[in-house]
LUMLUMDREN-2810 file (N, C-alpha, C; in Angstrom, 1 decimal):
<atoms>
<atom><aa>X</aa><ch>A</ch><at>N</at><xx>15.2</xx><yy>10.2</yy><zz>-25.9</zz></atom>
<atom><aa>X</aa><ch>A</ch><at>CA</at><xx>14.2</xx><yy>10.0</yy><zz>-24.8</zz></atom>
<atom><aa>X</aa><ch>A</ch><at>C</at><xx>13.2</xx><yy>8.9</yy><zz>-24.9</zz></atom>
<atom><aa>X</aa><ch>A</ch><at>N</at><xx>12.9</xx><yy>8.1</yy><zz>-24.0</zz></atom>
<atom><aa>X</aa><ch>A</ch><at>CA</at><xx>12.0</xx><yy>7.0</yy><zz>-24.2</zz></atom>
<atom><aa>X</aa><ch>A</ch><at>C</at><xx>10.5</xx><yy>7.4</yy><zz>-23.8</zz></atom>
<atom><aa>X</aa><ch>A</ch><at>N</at><xx>9.6</xx><yy>7.1</yy><zz>-24.6</zz></atom>
<atom><aa>X</aa><ch>A</ch><at>CA</at><xx>8.1</xx><yy>7.4</yy><zz>-24.4</zz></atom>
<atom><aa>X</aa><ch>A</ch><at>C</at><xx>7.6</xx><yy>6.5</yy><zz>-23.2</zz></atom>
<atom><aa>X</aa><ch>A</ch><at>N</at><xx>6.5</xx><yy>6.9</yy><zz>-22.7</zz></atom>
<atom><aa>X</aa><ch>A</ch><at>CA</at><xx>5.8</xx><yy>6.0</yy><zz>-21.7</zz></atom>
<atom><aa>X</aa><ch>A</ch><at>C</at><xx>5.4</xx><yy>4.7</yy><zz>-22.2</zz></atom>
<atom><aa>X</aa><ch>A</ch><at>N</at><xx>4.9</xx><yy>4.7</yy><zz>-23.6</zz></atom>
<atom><aa>X</aa><ch>A</ch><at>CA</at><xx>4.6</xx><yy>3.4</yy><zz>-24.2</zz></atom>
<atom><aa>X</aa><ch>A</ch><at>C</at><xx>5.8</xx><yy>2.5</yy><zz>-24.4</zz></atom>
<atom><aa>X</aa><ch>A</ch><at>N</at><xx>6.9</xx><yy>3.1</yy><zz>-24.8</zz></atom>
<atom><aa>X</aa><ch>A</ch><at>CA</at><xx>8.1</xx><yy>2.3</yy><zz>-25.0</zz></atom>
<atom><aa>X</aa><ch>A</ch><at>C</at><xx>8.6</xx><yy>1.7</yy><zz>-23.7</zz></atom>
<atom><aa>X</aa><ch>A</ch><at>N</at><xx>8.4</xx><yy>2.6</yy><zz>-22.5</zz></atom>
<atom><aa>X</aa><ch>A</ch><at>CA</at><xx>8.9</xx><yy>2.2</yy><zz>-21.3</zz></atom>
<atom><aa>X</aa><ch>A</ch><at>C</at><xx>7.9</xx><yy>1.1</yy><zz>-20.7</zz></atom>
<atom><aa>X</aa><ch>A</ch><at>N</at><xx>6.7</xx><yy>1.1</yy><zz>-21.0</zz></atom>
<atom><aa>X</aa><ch>A</ch><at>CA</at><xx>5.8</xx><yy>0.1</yy><zz>-20.7</zz></atom>
<atom><aa>X</aa><ch>A</ch><at>C</at><xx>6.1</xx><yy>-1.2</yy><zz>-21.3</zz></atom>
<atom><aa>X</aa><ch>A</ch><at>N</at><xx>6.2</xx><yy>-1.2</yy><zz>-22.6</zz></atom>
<atom><aa>X</aa><ch>A</ch><at>CA</at><xx>6.6</xx><yy>-2.3</yy><zz>-23.4</zz></atom>
<atom><aa>X</aa><ch>A</ch><at>C</at><xx>8.0</xx><yy>-2.9</yy><zz>-22.9</zz></atom>
<atom><aa>X</aa><ch>A</ch><at>N</at><xx>9.0</xx><yy>-2.1</yy><zz>-22.6</zz></atom>
<atom><aa>X</aa><ch>A</ch><at>CA</at><xx>10.1</xx><yy>-2.7</yy><zz>-22.0</zz></atom>
<atom><aa>X</aa><ch>A</ch><at>C</at><xx>9.9</xx><yy>-3.4</yy><zz>-20.7</zz></atom>
<atom><aa>X</aa><ch>A</ch><at>N</at><xx>9.1</xx><yy>-2.8</yy><zz>-19.9</zz></atom>
<atom><aa>X</aa><ch>A</ch><at>CA</at><xx>8.7</xx><yy>-3.4</yy><zz>-18.6</zz></atom>
<atom><aa>X</aa><ch>A</ch><at>C</at><xx>8.0</xx><yy>-4.7</yy><zz>-18.8</zz></atom>
<atom><aa>X</aa><ch>A</ch><at>N</at><xx>7.0</xx><yy>-4.9</yy><zz>-19.7</zz></atom>
<atom><aa>X</aa><ch>A</ch><at>CA</at><xx>6.3</xx><yy>-6.0</yy><zz>-20.0</zz></atom>
<atom><aa>X</aa><ch>A</ch><at>C</at><xx>7.3</xx><yy>-7.1</yy><zz>-20.5</zz></atom>
<atom><aa>X</aa><ch>A</ch><at>N</at><xx>8.3</xx><yy>-6.8</yy><zz>-21.4</zz></atom>
<atom><aa>X</aa><ch>A</ch><at>CA</at><xx>9.2</xx><yy>-7.7</yy><zz>-21.9</zz></atom>
<atom><aa>X</aa><ch>A</ch><at>C</at><xx>10.0</xx><yy>-8.4</yy><zz>-20.6</zz></atom>
<atom><aa>X</aa><ch>A</ch><at>N</at><xx>10.3</xx><yy>-7.5</yy><zz>-19.7</zz></atom>
<atom><aa>X</aa><ch>A</ch><at>CA</at><xx>11.2</xx><yy>-7.9</yy><zz>-18.6</zz></atom>
<atom><aa>X</aa><ch>A</ch><at>C</at><xx>10.3</xx><yy>-8.8</yy><zz>-17.6</zz></atom>
<atom><aa>X</aa><ch>A</ch><at>N</at><xx>9.0</xx><yy>-8.5</yy><zz>-17.5</zz></atom>
<atom><aa>X</aa><ch>A</ch><at>CA</at><xx>8.1</xx><yy>-9.3</yy><zz>-16.8</zz></atom>
<atom><aa>X</aa><ch>A</ch><at>C</at><xx>8.0</xx><yy>-10.7</yy><zz>-17.4</zz></atom>
<atom><aa>X</aa><ch>A</ch><at>N</at><xx>7.9</xx><yy>-10.8</yy><zz>-18.6</zz></atom>
<atom><aa>X</aa><ch>A</ch><at>CA</at><xx>7.8</xx><yy>-12.1</yy><zz>-19.2</zz></atom>
<atom><aa>X</aa><ch>A</ch><at>C</at><xx>9.0</xx><yy>-13.0</yy><zz>-19.2</zz></atom>
<atom><aa>X</aa><ch>A</ch><at>N</at><xx>10.0</xx><yy>-12.4</yy><zz>-18.7</zz></atom>
<atom><aa>X</aa><ch>A</ch><at>CA</at><xx>11.2</xx><yy>-13.2</yy><zz>-18.4</zz></atom>
<atom><aa>X</aa><ch>A</ch><at>C</at><xx>11.4</xx><yy>-13.6</yy><zz>-16.8</zz></atom>
<atom><aa>X</aa><ch>A</ch><at>N</at><xx>10.5</xx><yy>-13.1</yy><zz>-16.1</zz></atom>
<atom><aa>X</aa><ch>A</ch><at>CA</at><xx>10.6</xx><yy>-13.4</yy><zz>-14.6</zz></atom>
<atom><aa>X</aa><ch>A</ch><at>C</at><xx>10.2</xx><yy>-14.7</yy><zz>-14.3</zz></atom>
<atom><aa>X</aa><ch>A</ch><at>N</at><xx>10.8</xx><yy>-15.7</yy><zz>-13.5</zz></atom>
<atom><aa>X</aa><ch>A</ch><at>CA</at><xx>10.5</xx><yy>-17.0</yy><zz>-13.2</zz></atom>
<atom><aa>X</aa><ch>A</ch><at>C</at><xx>9.1</xx><yy>-16.9</yy><zz>-12.5</zz></atom>
<atom><aa>X</aa><ch>A</ch><at>N</at><xx>8.3</xx><yy>-18.1</yy><zz>-12.7</zz></atom>
<atom><aa>X</aa><ch>A</ch><at>CA</at><xx>6.9</xx><yy>-18.2</yy><zz>-12.2</zz></atom>
<atom><aa>X</aa><ch>A</ch><at>C</at><xx>7.0</xx><yy>-18.1</yy><zz>-10.6</zz></atom>
<atom><aa>X</aa><ch>A</ch><at>N</at><xx>8.0</xx><yy>-18.5</yy><zz>-10.0</zz></atom>
<atom><aa>X</aa><ch>A</ch><at>CA</at><xx>8.0</xx><yy>-18.5</yy><zz>-8.5</zz></atom>
<atom><aa>X</aa><ch>A</ch><at>C</at><xx>8.2</xx><yy>-17.1</yy><zz>-8.0</zz></atom>
<atom><aa>X</aa><ch>A</ch><at>N</at><xx>8.5</xx><yy>-16.2</yy><zz>-8.8</zz></atom>
<atom><aa>X</aa><ch>A</ch><at>CA</at><xx>8.7</xx><yy>-14.8</yy><zz>-8.3</zz></atom>
<atom><aa>X</aa><ch>A</ch><at>C</at><xx>7.4</xx><yy>-13.9</yy><zz>-8.7</zz></atom>
<atom><aa>X</aa><ch>A</ch><at>N</at><xx>6.4</xx><yy>-14.4</yy><zz>-9.4</zz></atom>
<atom><aa>X</aa><ch>A</ch><at>CA</at><xx>5.4</xx><yy>-13.7</yy><zz>-9.8</zz></atom>
<atom><aa>X</aa><ch>A</ch><at>C</at><xx>4.4</xx><yy>-13.2</yy><zz>-8.7</zz></atom>
<atom><aa>X</aa><ch>A</ch><at>N</at><xx>4.3</xx><yy>-14.0</yy><zz>-7.7</zz></atom>
<atom><aa>X</aa><ch>A</ch><at>CA</at><xx>3.5</xx><yy>-13.5</yy><zz>-6.5</zz></atom>
<atom><aa>X</aa><ch>A</ch><at>C</at><xx>4.1</xx><yy>-12.3</yy><zz>-5.8</zz></atom>
<atom><aa>X</aa><ch>A</ch><at>N</at><xx>5.5</xx><yy>-12.3</yy><zz>-5.8</zz></atom>
<atom><aa>X</aa><ch>A</ch><at>CA</at><xx>6.2</xx><yy>-11.2</yy><zz>-5.1</zz></atom>
<atom><aa>X</aa><ch>A</ch><at>C</at><xx>6.1</xx><yy>-9.9</yy><zz>-5.9</zz></atom>
<atom><aa>X</aa><ch>A</ch><at>N</at><xx>6.2</xx><yy>-10.2</yy><zz>-7.4</zz></atom>
<atom><aa>X</aa><ch>A</ch><at>CA</at><xx>6.1</xx><yy>-8.9</yy><zz>-8.3</zz></atom>
<atom><aa>X</aa><ch>A</ch><at>C</at><xx>4.7</xx><yy>-8.5</yy><zz>-8.1</zz></atom>
<atom><aa>X</aa><ch>A</ch><at>N</at><xx>3.6</xx><yy>-9.2</yy><zz>-8.1</zz></atom>
<atom><aa>X</aa><ch>A</ch><at>CA</at><xx>2.2</xx><yy>-8.8</yy><zz>-7.9</zz></atom>
<atom><aa>X</aa><ch>A</ch><at>C</at><xx>2.1</xx><yy>-8.0</yy><zz>-6.6</zz></atom>
<atom><aa>X</aa><ch>A</ch><at>N</at><xx>2.7</xx><yy>-8.4</yy><zz>-5.6</zz></atom>
<atom><aa>X</aa><ch>A</ch><at>CA</at><xx>2.6</xx><yy>-7.6</yy><zz>-4.3</zz></atom>
<atom><aa>X</aa><ch>A</ch><at>C</at><xx>3.3</xx><yy>-6.3</yy><zz>-4.5</zz></atom>
<atom><aa>X</aa><ch>A</ch><at>N</at><xx>4.4</xx><yy>-6.3</yy><zz>-5.1</zz></atom>
<atom><aa>X</aa><ch>A</ch><at>CA</at><xx>5.1</xx><yy>-5.1</yy><zz>-5.3</zz></atom>
<atom><aa>X</aa><ch>A</ch><at>C</at><xx>4.4</xx><yy>-4.0</yy><zz>-6.1</zz></atom>
<atom><aa>X</aa><ch>A</ch><at>N</at><xx>3.8</xx><yy>-4.6</yy><zz>-7.2</zz></atom>
<atom><aa>X</aa><ch>A</ch><at>CA</at><xx>3.0</xx><yy>-3.7</yy><zz>-8.1</zz></atom>
<atom><aa>X</aa><ch>A</ch><at>C</at><xx>1.8</xx><yy>-3.2</yy><zz>-7.3</zz></atom>
<atom><aa>X</aa><ch>A</ch><at>N</at><xx>1.2</xx><yy>-4.0</yy><zz>-6.4</zz></atom>
<atom><aa>X</aa><ch>A</ch><at>CA</at><xx>0.1</xx><yy>-3.5</yy><zz>-5.7</zz></atom>
<atom><aa>X</aa><ch>A</ch><at>C</at><xx>0.5</xx><yy>-2.3</yy><zz>-4.7</zz></atom>
<atom><aa>X</aa><ch>A</ch><at>N</at><xx>1.6</xx><yy>-2.4</yy><zz>-4.1</zz></atom>
<atom><aa>X</aa><ch>A</ch><at>CA</at><xx>2.1</xx><yy>-1.3</yy><zz>-3.4</zz></atom>
<atom><aa>X</aa><ch>A</ch><at>C</at><xx>2.3</xx><yy>-0.1</yy><zz>-4.1</zz></atom>
<atom><aa>X</aa><ch>A</ch><at>N</at><xx>2.7</xx><yy>-0.3</yy><zz>-5.4</zz></atom>
<atom><aa>X</aa><ch>A</ch><at>CA</at><xx>2.9</xx><yy>0.9</yy><zz>-6.2</zz></atom>
<atom><aa>X</aa><ch>A</ch><at>C</at><xx>1.6</xx><yy>1.6</yy><zz>-6.6</zz></atom>
<atom><aa>X</aa><ch>A</ch><at>N</at><xx>0.7</xx><yy>0.7</yy><zz>-6.8</zz></atom>
<atom><aa>X</aa><ch>A</ch><at>CA</at><xx>-0.7</xx><yy>1.2</yy><zz>-7.2</zz></atom>
<atom><aa>X</aa><ch>A</ch><at>C</at><xx>-1.4</xx><yy>2.0</yy><zz>-6.0</zz></atom>
<atom><aa>X</aa><ch>A</ch><at>N</at><xx>-1.1</xx><yy>1.7</yy><zz>-4.8</zz></atom>
<atom><aa>X</aa><ch>A</ch><at>CA</at><xx>-1.6</xx><yy>2.3</yy><zz>-3.7</zz></atom>
<atom><aa>X</aa><ch>A</ch><at>C</at><xx>-1.2</xx><yy>3.7</yy><zz>-3.6</zz></atom>
<atom><aa>X</aa><ch>A</ch><at>N</at><xx>0.0</xx><yy>4.1</yy><zz>-4.1</zz></atom>
<atom><aa>X</aa><ch>A</ch><at>CA</at><xx>0.4</xx><yy>5.4</yy><zz>-4.2</zz></atom>
<atom><aa>X</aa><ch>A</ch><at>C</at><xx>0.0</xx><yy>6.3</yy><zz>-5.1</zz></atom>
<atom><aa>X</aa><ch>A</ch><at>N</at><xx>-0.9</xx><yy>5.8</yy><zz>-6.1</zz></atom>
<atom><aa>X</aa><ch>A</ch><at>CA</at><xx>-1.2</xx><yy>6.6</yy><zz>-7.3</zz></atom>
<atom><aa>X</aa><ch>A</ch><at>C</at><xx>-2.7</xx><yy>6.9</yy><zz>-7.2</zz></atom>
<atom><aa>X</aa><ch>A</ch><at>N</at><xx>-3.3</xx><yy>6.9</yy><zz>-6.1</zz></atom>
<atom><aa>X</aa><ch>A</ch><at>CA</at><xx>-4.8</xx><yy>7.3</yy><zz>-6.0</zz></atom>
<atom><aa>X</aa><ch>A</ch><at>C</at><xx>-4.9</xx><yy>8.7</yy><zz>-6.2</zz></atom>
<atom><aa>X</aa><ch>A</ch><at>N</at><xx>-5.8</xx><yy>9.1</yy><zz>-6.9</zz></atom>
<atom><aa>X</aa><ch>A</ch><at>CA</at><xx>-6.1</xx><yy>10.7</yy><zz>-7.2</zz></atom>
<atom><aa>X</aa><ch>A</ch><at>C</at><xx>-6.2</xx><yy>11.3</yy><zz>-5.9</zz></atom>
<atom><aa>X</aa><ch>A</ch><at>N</at><xx>-5.8</xx><yy>12.6</yy><zz>-5.7</zz></atom>
<atom><aa>X</aa><ch>A</ch><at>CA</at><xx>-5.8</xx><yy>13.4</yy><zz>-4.4</zz></atom>
<atom><aa>X</aa><ch>A</ch><at>C</at><xx>-7.1</xx><yy>13.4</yy><zz>-3.9</zz></atom>
<atom><aa>X</aa><ch>A</ch><at>N</at><xx>-8.1</xx><yy>13.5</yy><zz>-4.8</zz></atom>
<atom><aa>X</aa><ch>A</ch><at>CA</at><xx>-9.5</xx><yy>13.7</yy><zz>-4.3</zz></atom>
<atom><aa>X</aa><ch>A</ch><at>C</at><xx>-9.9</xx><yy>12.5</yy><zz>-3.5</zz></atom>
<atom><aa>X</aa><ch>A</ch><at>N</at><xx>-9.5</xx><yy>11.3</yy><zz>-3.9</zz></atom>
<atom><aa>X</aa><ch>A</ch><at>CA</at><xx>-9.9</xx><yy>10.0</yy><zz>-3.1</zz></atom>
<atom><aa>X</aa><ch>A</ch><at>C</at><xx>-9.1</xx><yy>10.0</yy><zz>-1.8</zz></atom>
<atom><aa>X</aa><ch>A</ch><at>N</at><xx>-8.0</xx><yy>10.6</yy><zz>-1.8</zz></atom>
<atom><aa>X</aa><ch>A</ch><at>CA</at><xx>-7.2</xx><yy>10.6</yy><zz>-0.6</zz></atom>
<atom><aa>X</aa><ch>A</ch><at>C</at><xx>-7.8</xx><yy>11.6</yy><zz>0.4</zz></atom>
<atom><aa>X</aa><ch>A</ch><at>N</at><xx>-8.4</xx><yy>12.6</yy><zz>0.1</zz></atom>
<atom><aa>X</aa><ch>A</ch><at>CA</at><xx>-8.9</xx><yy>13.6</yy><zz>0.9</zz></atom>
<atom><aa>X</aa><ch>A</ch><at>C</at><xx>-10.3</xx><yy>13.4</yy><zz>1.2</zz></atom>
<atom><aa>X</aa><ch>A</ch><at>N</at><xx>-10.9</xx><yy>12.3</yy><zz>0.8</zz></atom>
<atom><aa>X</aa><ch>A</ch><at>CA</at><xx>-12.3</xx><yy>12.0</yy><zz>1.2</zz></atom>
<atom><aa>X</aa><ch>A</ch><at>C</at><xx>-12.5</xx><yy>12.0</yy><zz>2.6</zz></atom>
<atom><aa>X</aa><ch>A</ch><at>N</at><xx>-11.5</xx><yy>11.5</yy><zz>3.5</zz></atom>
<atom><aa>X</aa><ch>A</ch><at>CA</at><xx>-11.6</xx><yy>11.3</yy><zz>4.8</zz></atom>
<atom><aa>X</aa><ch>A</ch><at>C</at><xx>-11.0</xx><yy>12.4</yy><zz>5.6</zz></atom>
<atom><aa>X</aa><ch>A</ch><at>N</at><xx>-10.6</xx><yy>13.4</yy><zz>5.0</zz></atom>
<atom><aa>X</aa><ch>A</ch><at>CA</at><xx>-10.0</xx><yy>14.5</yy><zz>5.7</zz></atom>
<atom><aa>X</aa><ch>A</ch><at>C</at><xx>-10.9</xx><yy>15.2</yy><zz>6.6</zz></atom>
<atom><aa>X</aa><ch>A</ch><at>N</at><xx>-10.5</xx><yy>15.3</yy><zz>7.9</zz></atom>
<atom><aa>X</aa><ch>A</ch><at>CA</at><xx>-11.3</xx><yy>15.9</yy><zz>9.0</zz></atom>
<atom><aa>X</aa><ch>A</ch><at>C</at><xx>-12.4</xx><yy>15.0</yy><zz>9.5</zz></atom>
<atom><aa>X</aa><ch>A</ch><at>N</at><xx>-12.2</xx><yy>13.7</yy><zz>9.1</zz></atom>
<atom><aa>X</aa><ch>A</ch><at>CA</at><xx>-13.2</xx><yy>12.7</yy><zz>9.6</zz></atom>
<atom><aa>X</aa><ch>A</ch><at>C</at><xx>-13.2</xx><yy>12.5</yy><zz>11.1</zz></atom>
<atom><aa>X</aa><ch>A</ch><at>N</at><xx>-12.0</xx><yy>12.6</yy><zz>11.7</zz></atom>
<atom><aa>X</aa><ch>A</ch><at>CA</at><xx>-11.7</xx><yy>12.5</yy><zz>13.1</zz></atom>
<atom><aa>X</aa><ch>A</ch><at>C</at><xx>-11.6</xx><yy>13.8</yy><zz>13.8</zz></atom>
<atom><aa>X</aa><ch>A</ch><at>N</at><xx>-12.0</xx><yy>14.7</yy><zz>13.3</zz></atom>
<atom><aa>X</aa><ch>A</ch><at>CA</at><xx>-11.9</xx><yy>16.1</yy><zz>13.8</zz></atom>
<atom><aa>X</aa><ch>A</ch><at>C</at><xx>-12.6</xx><yy>16.2</yy><zz>15.3</zz></atom>
<atom><aa>X</aa><ch>A</ch><at>N</at><xx>-13.7</xx><yy>15.6</yy><zz>15.3</zz></atom>
<atom><aa>X</aa><ch>A</ch><at>CA</at><xx>-14.5</xx><yy>15.7</yy><zz>16.6</zz></atom>
<atom><aa>X</aa><ch>A</ch><at>C</at><xx>-14.3</xx><yy>14.5</yy><zz>17.6</zz></atom>
<atom><aa>X</aa><ch>A</ch><at>N</at><xx>-13.4</xx><yy>13.7</yy><zz>17.3</zz></atom>
<atom><aa>X</aa><ch>A</ch><at>CA</at><xx>-13.1</xx><yy>12.5</yy><zz>18.1</zz></atom>
<atom><aa>X</aa><ch>A</ch><at>C</at><xx>-12.5</xx><yy>12.9</yy><zz>19.5</zz></atom>
<atom><aa>X</aa><ch>A</ch><at>N</at><xx>-13.1</xx><yy>12.2</yy><zz>20.6</zz></atom>
<atom><aa>X</aa><ch>A</ch><at>CA</at><xx>-12.7</xx><yy>12.5</yy><zz>21.9</zz></atom>
<atom><aa>X</aa><ch>A</ch><at>C</at><xx>-11.3</xx><yy>12.0</yy><zz>22.2</zz></atom>
<atom><aa>X</aa><ch>A</ch><at>N</at><xx>-10.4</xx><yy>12.8</yy><zz>22.9</zz></atom>
<atom><aa>X</aa><ch>A</ch><at>CA</at><xx>-9.0</xx><yy>12.4</yy><zz>23.1</zz></atom>
<atom><aa>X</aa><ch>A</ch><at>C</at><xx>-8.9</xx><yy>11.3</yy><zz>23.8</zz></atom>
<atom><aa>X</aa><ch>A</ch><at>N</at><xx>-9.8</xx><yy>10.8</yy><zz>24.7</zz></atom>
<atom><aa>X</aa><ch>A</ch><at>CA</at><xx>-9.6</xx><yy>9.5</yy><zz>25.4</zz></atom>
<atom><aa>X</aa><ch>A</ch><at>C</at><xx>-9.9</xx><yy>8.4</yy><zz>24.4</zz></atom>
<atom><aa>X</aa><ch>A</ch><at>N</at><xx>-10.9</xx><yy>8.6</yy><zz>23.6</zz></atom>
<atom><aa>X</aa><ch>A</ch><at>CA</at><xx>-11.2</xx><yy>7.4</yy><zz>22.6</zz></atom>
<atom><aa>X</aa><ch>A</ch><at>C</at><xx>-10.1</xx><yy>7.3</yy><zz>21.6</zz></atom>
<atom><aa>X</aa><ch>A</ch><at>N</at><xx>-9.5</xx><yy>8.4</yy><zz>21.0</zz></atom>
<atom><aa>X</aa><ch>A</ch><at>CA</at><xx>-8.4</xx><yy>8.4</yy><zz>20.2</zz></atom>
<atom><aa>X</aa><ch>A</ch><at>C</at><xx>-7.2</xx><yy>7.8</yy><zz>20.8</zz></atom>
<atom><aa>X</aa><ch>A</ch><at>N</at><xx>-6.8</xx><yy>8.1</yy><zz>22.0</zz></atom>
<atom><aa>X</aa><ch>A</ch><at>CA</at><xx>-5.6</xx><yy>7.4</yy><zz>22.7</zz></atom>
<atom><aa>X</aa><ch>A</ch><at>C</at><xx>-6.0</xx><yy>5.9</yy><zz>22.8</zz></atom>
<atom><aa>X</aa><ch>A</ch><at>N</at><xx>-7.1</xx><yy>5.5</yy><zz>23.2</zz></atom>
<atom><aa>X</aa><ch>A</ch><at>CA</at><xx>-7.4</xx><yy>3.9</yy><zz>23.3</zz></atom>
<atom><aa>X</aa><ch>A</ch><at>C</at><xx>-7.3</xx><yy>3.3</yy><zz>22.0</zz></atom>
<atom><aa>X</aa><ch>A</ch><at>N</at><xx>-7.8</xx><yy>4.0</yy><zz>21.0</zz></atom>
<atom><aa>X</aa><ch>A</ch><at>CA</at><xx>-7.8</xx><yy>3.4</yy><zz>19.6</zz></atom>
<atom><aa>X</aa><ch>A</ch><at>C</at><xx>-6.3</xx><yy>3.3</yy><zz>19.2</zz></atom>
<atom><aa>X</aa><ch>A</ch><at>N</at><xx>-5.5</xx><yy>4.4</yy><zz>19.4</zz></atom>
<atom><aa>X</aa><ch>A</ch><at>CA</at><xx>-4.1</xx><yy>4.2</yy><zz>19.1</zz></atom>
<atom><aa>X</aa><ch>A</ch><at>C</at><xx>-3.4</xx><yy>3.2</yy><zz>19.8</zz></atom>
<atom><aa>X</aa><ch>A</ch><at>N</at><xx>-3.6</xx><yy>3.0</yy><zz>21.1</zz></atom>
<atom><aa>X</aa><ch>A</ch><at>CA</at><xx>-2.9</xx><yy>2.1</yy><zz>21.9</zz></atom>
<atom><aa>X</aa><ch>A</ch><at>C</at><xx>-3.3</xx><yy>0.6</yy><zz>21.4</zz></atom>
<atom><aa>X</aa><ch>A</ch><at>N</at><xx>-4.7</xx><yy>0.5</yy><zz>21.2</zz></atom>
<atom><aa>X</aa><ch>A</ch><at>CA</at><xx>-5.1</xx><yy>-0.9</yy><zz>20.6</zz></atom>
<atom><aa>X</aa><ch>A</ch><at>C</at><xx>-4.5</xx><yy>-1.1</yy><zz>19.3</zz></atom>
<atom><aa>X</aa><ch>A</ch><at>N</at><xx>-4.4</xx><yy>-0.1</yy><zz>18.4</zz></atom>
<atom><aa>X</aa><ch>A</ch><at>CA</at><xx>-3.9</xx><yy>-0.3</yy><zz>17.1</zz></atom>
<atom><aa>X</aa><ch>A</ch><at>C</at><xx>-2.4</xx><yy>-0.8</yy><zz>17.3</zz></atom>
<atom><aa>X</aa><ch>A</ch><at>N</at><xx>-1.6</xx><yy>-0.1</yy><zz>18.1</zz></atom>
<atom><aa>X</aa><ch>A</ch><at>CA</at><xx>-0.2</xx><yy>-0.5</yy><zz>18.2</zz></atom>
<atom><aa>X</aa><ch>A</ch><at>C</at><xx>-0.2</xx><yy>-1.9</yy><zz>18.8</zz></atom>
<atom><aa>X</aa><ch>A</ch><at>N</at><xx>-1.0</xx><yy>-2.2</yy><zz>19.7</zz></atom>
<atom><aa>X</aa><ch>A</ch><at>CA</at><xx>-1.0</xx><yy>-3.6</yy><zz>20.3</zz></atom>
<atom><aa>X</aa><ch>A</ch><at>C</at><xx>-1.3</xx><yy>-4.7</yy><zz>19.3</zz></atom>
<atom><aa>X</aa><ch>A</ch><at>N</at><xx>-2.3</xx><yy>-4.4</yy><zz>18.5</zz></atom>
<atom><aa>X</aa><ch>A</ch><at>CA</at><xx>-2.7</xx><yy>-5.3</yy><zz>17.5</zz></atom>
<atom><aa>X</aa><ch>A</ch><at>C</at><xx>-1.7</xx><yy>-5.6</yy><zz>16.6</zz></atom>
<atom><aa>X</aa><ch>A</ch><at>N</at><xx>-1.1</xx><yy>-4.6</yy><zz>16.0</zz></atom>
<atom><aa>X</aa><ch>A</ch><at>CA</at><xx>0.0</xx><yy>-4.7</yy><zz>15.0</zz></atom>
<atom><aa>X</aa><ch>A</ch><at>C</at><xx>1.2</xx><yy>-5.5</yy><zz>15.6</zz></atom>
<atom><aa>X</aa><ch>A</ch><at>N</at><xx>1.5</xx><yy>-5.3</yy><zz>16.9</zz></atom>
<atom><aa>X</aa><ch>A</ch><at>CA</at><xx>2.6</xx><yy>-6.1</yy><zz>17.5</zz></atom>
<atom><aa>X</aa><ch>A</ch><at>C</at><xx>2.2</xx><yy>-7.6</yy><zz>17.6</zz></atom>
<atom><aa>X</aa><ch>A</ch><at>N</at><xx>1.0</xx><yy>-7.9</yy><zz>17.9</zz></atom>
<atom><aa>X</aa><ch>A</ch><at>CA</at><xx>0.5</xx><yy>-9.3</yy><zz>18.0</zz></atom>
<atom><aa>X</aa><ch>A</ch><at>C</at><xx>0.5</xx><yy>-9.9</yy><zz>16.6</zz></atom>
<atom><aa>X</aa><ch>A</ch><at>N</at><xx>0.2</xx><yy>-9.3</yy><zz>15.7</zz></atom>
<atom><aa>X</aa><ch>A</ch><at>CA</at><xx>0.2</xx><yy>-9.7</yy><zz>14.3</zz></atom>
<atom><aa>X</aa><ch>A</ch><at>C</at><xx>1.7</xx><yy>-10.1</yy><zz>13.8</zz></atom>
<atom><aa>X</aa><ch>A</ch><at>N</at><xx>2.6</xx><yy>-9.1</yy><zz>14.2</zz></atom>
<atom><aa>X</aa><ch>A</ch><at>CA</at><xx>4.0</xx><yy>-9.4</yy><zz>13.8</zz></atom>
<atom><aa>X</aa><ch>A</ch><at>C</at><xx>4.5</xx><yy>-10.6</yy><zz>14.5</zz></atom>
<atom><aa>X</aa><ch>A</ch><at>N</at><xx>4.2</xx><yy>-10.8</yy><zz>15.8</zz></atom>
<atom><aa>X</aa><ch>A</ch><at>CA</at><xx>4.6</xx><yy>-11.9</yy><zz>16.5</zz></atom>
<atom><aa>X</aa><ch>A</ch><at>C</at><xx>4.1</xx><yy>-13.1</yy><zz>15.9</zz></atom>
<atom><aa>X</aa><ch>A</ch><at>N</at><xx>3.0</xx><yy>-13.2</yy><zz>15.4</zz></atom>
<atom><aa>X</aa><ch>A</ch><at>CA</at><xx>2.4</xx><yy>-14.4</yy><zz>14.7</zz></atom>
<atom><aa>X</aa><ch>A</ch><at>C</at><xx>3.0</xx><yy>-14.7</yy><zz>13.4</zz></atom>
<atom><aa>X</aa><ch>A</ch><at>N</at><xx>3.5</xx><yy>-13.7</yy><zz>12.7</zz></atom>
<atom><aa>X</aa><ch>A</ch><at>CA</at><xx>4.1</xx><yy>-13.9</yy><zz>11.5</zz></atom>
<atom><aa>X</aa><ch>A</ch><at>C</at><xx>5.6</xx><yy>-14.4</yy><zz>11.6</zz></atom>
<atom><aa>X</aa><ch>A</ch><at>N</at><xx>6.2</xx><yy>-14.2</yy><zz>12.7</zz></atom>
<atom><aa>X</aa><ch>A</ch><at>CA</at><xx>7.5</xx><yy>-14.7</yy><zz>12.9</zz></atom>
<atom><aa>X</aa><ch>A</ch><at>C</at><xx>7.6</xx><yy>-16.2</yy><zz>13.0</zz></atom>
</atoms>
């Protein structure tokens, strides 16, 4: 069985072999992994924050959000 330290060392050795032009992509991937490891307490800080939001305001926000994301995707193409 491999220990966490051994696994980390193995990963670091592999990272050292990655070509320089792929490092940005690797950094972005690692960032996505880090986003998933927030402690539960930090994730729950906003629990219930929108509990009292008006339905009309929430629907407007949701529609605006969807529209904004679509506009951003169009610009990225």
